[in-house]
N, C-alpha and C positions, 0 to 999 in steps of 0.2 A: 810854627808848623812842624819843623823838623824835630823839635823836642817832643811834641805830641806823638808824632809818628814813631819815634824811638820808644816811647812809653807803651804804645799799643803793641809794637813788635815784641818788646820784652815781656809783656803780660801774656801774649800768645805763646811764646816759647816756654814760659814758666808754668803753663797749665799742667804739664806732666808732673812737675815737682809738687804742686798742690794736691793732685790726685794721689800721688805716692804718700805724701804727708798725712792725708786723711785716712789712708789705709793703716798707717802706723799708729795714728791716734786712736783708732778703733772706737769711735764714739758710740755710746749706747743711749744717749739722751739728747740727740741732736734737735729734738722738738722743743727743748727748753727755751732757746733763743735762736733767732735767725743768724746765719753766717752771711752778713751783708757785705757789700763792697767797701764799706767804711771800717769793717773789722780787720784786724791783722790777718794776713793770709795764713792758711794752714802750715805752710813751710816755716814761717817765723815761729808759730806756736810750738811746732814739733821740735825745732832747734832749741827753743827756750826751755821746754820740759826736759829735753836731754841734758842741757846744761845744769839745770836744777838738780837732776838726779845724779849724774856722774861726778859733778863737782861739789856736791853736798852743800848747795845753797840753802840757807834757812829762812832768810827774811827777804821777801820780794815786794817791791813797791811798784804799783801800776798807775799810770795816768791815762784814764779813759777806760770805762768799764763796759763789759758786754760778754759775748760768747767766749772770748779768750779767758775771762775771769773764771767762768765755770769749768772750762777744760783744764786750765792750769790748777785750779783748786782740787779737782778730782785726782791729780797726780801727786798731791802733797801728802806728807805724813802729818796728821793732826797733832802728833805728840811733839814734833820738833820743828815743823815748818809753818810759815804763815804768809799769806798774801794780803796786803793792804792796798785797796784800789780806790783811787780818787775820781769822782765823777762830778761834772759841773751841773748836769741836768738833774734836778731833784726827783722828778717823776721816774726817770730812767734808773736812777740810783736805787729807788725803792723797788722798782720792777726787778732789777738784777738781784737785789737782796732777797726778794720773795722767791725767786728761782733757786737761789742758794739754799734757802730754808727747805724748799720742796724737795731738793735733791740731797738733803742732809749734809751740806757742805759748809754751813755757816761757821763751823768750828775751824775751818781752814782759811776762809776768806771773809774779810769785812769790807763792805763798800761804804765809803764816806762821802757825803755830799759836801763839796767845797765849791761854792759859787765863784764865778770869774770876777776878778777885781783888778784894779790898777796894781801894778807890781813894780817895785824899784829895780828889780833884776831884769825886767823886760827890755826887749829891743823893739824899736819902732812903735813904742807906746801900746803894744799889744796887752790885752788882759790875760791874766793867768789865774790859776786856782788861788783861793784865799790862802796866802802864804802862812798866816798864823795857824789856820786849821791844819795845813799840811805838816808844818814843823811840830806842832803840839802832838798830833797823832803819831808821827814817826818817833818822836822822842819818848812818848809813853810806852813804846814797845821795849825800851831799855836794852836794845841790842843794835849792833851795827847792821847796815843794809848791805846785802850780798848781790842783789839784782835790782836794776831799774828798767822797766819797760815803759816806753813813752809812745802812746798812740793818741794823745790828747793834750790840750784841747783842740777842737776843730781848727784846721789851719789851711783851708783850701782857697781862701780869698786873698786878694792883695793886701787887705787891711790886717789879716791875721796870719800871714805866711810865716812869721818868725815867732809865733805864739808859744811854741814848745821849748824855746831856749831856756827859760828859767829853771827847768827841772833839775839840771845838774848843779848850777850855782846854789840852788836852794838846799840840795842834799849832800853836797860835796863833803862837808865836815862830818857827816853821819855814815859815810861809806866805810866798809870793812877794809882790811888789808888786801883781801882778794875779792874781786867783784866783777860783774859784767853789766854793761849798759846797752840796751837795745832801743833803737829809734826807728819807728815805722815810716813808710812812705818815702824811702830814700830815693825813689825815682823822681821826686820833685826837687828842683834846684834849691829851694829854701831849706829843705831838710838837709841837703848836702852842706849848705853853709853852716847850719847848726852843728852838724857832726864835726866839721872842721874846727869850729869854736870850742866844742867840748873836748876834742882831741888836744888842743893847745892848753886848755884849762887843766885837764887831768894828766897831761903828758903821757898819753897812751895812743896807739894807732887805732883807727876804726876801719874795719873792712866792710865793703859794700856788697851785699848779697842780693843783687837784682833778680836773679833767676830763682833763688831759693825762697824768696818771699818779700822782695823789695824793702829790705831793712838794712840798717847799719848796726854793727856790733863792735864795741870796744871792751877789751878784757884786760884786767890787771892781775898779775900774780900767776903762779903755776896753775895750770888747768889742763883738763883733757878736752880734745876736740869734740864739739857737740853738733857740728854742722852735718846735716843729712846729705 
């Protein structure tokens, strides 16, 4: 009960940050996809885009597609930057892809359907994206990964609470010398446990941004501050 009360309080205090972030994002096609409660908050997306721009990130991997995919894709330079987004729901993956086509953003972002399967890297027997699909697609880019943004798969139930852990073990060998890792929903205890495990695995600290967007971010290498 106390934990839920803290989450509600944090979200209430954080609303001005989201309003400010939406102003900075200056969306002109908000009708493309809804910005629901399951999507990353505007504060996270704004910080992510700032990171991509000022730290010259080129290859971004996203787990969980949606409105964030469209907004981030709009900010990319199609000549040098690419977003690869993995989605477990095939119908939703197709829908997001259709919106990218409609907005002429398909040259910046590719949505890949990767169904949930048993994964040897998982904790508590949670399913994760088909690891062969993920690794083959990322390897096909033939470049190192500069950014990982993890907002999937769904992890709101007791059975799936650690479902997002495999993302970094799966991609660790493909990370660049300088990179950033974002984990959404850090207001949940399971995501904080995952962030701690990732911190130990990567040997980098993660900062918890509860007010700016309920996310954790870990950064390796020289970088400019991208937090709004």
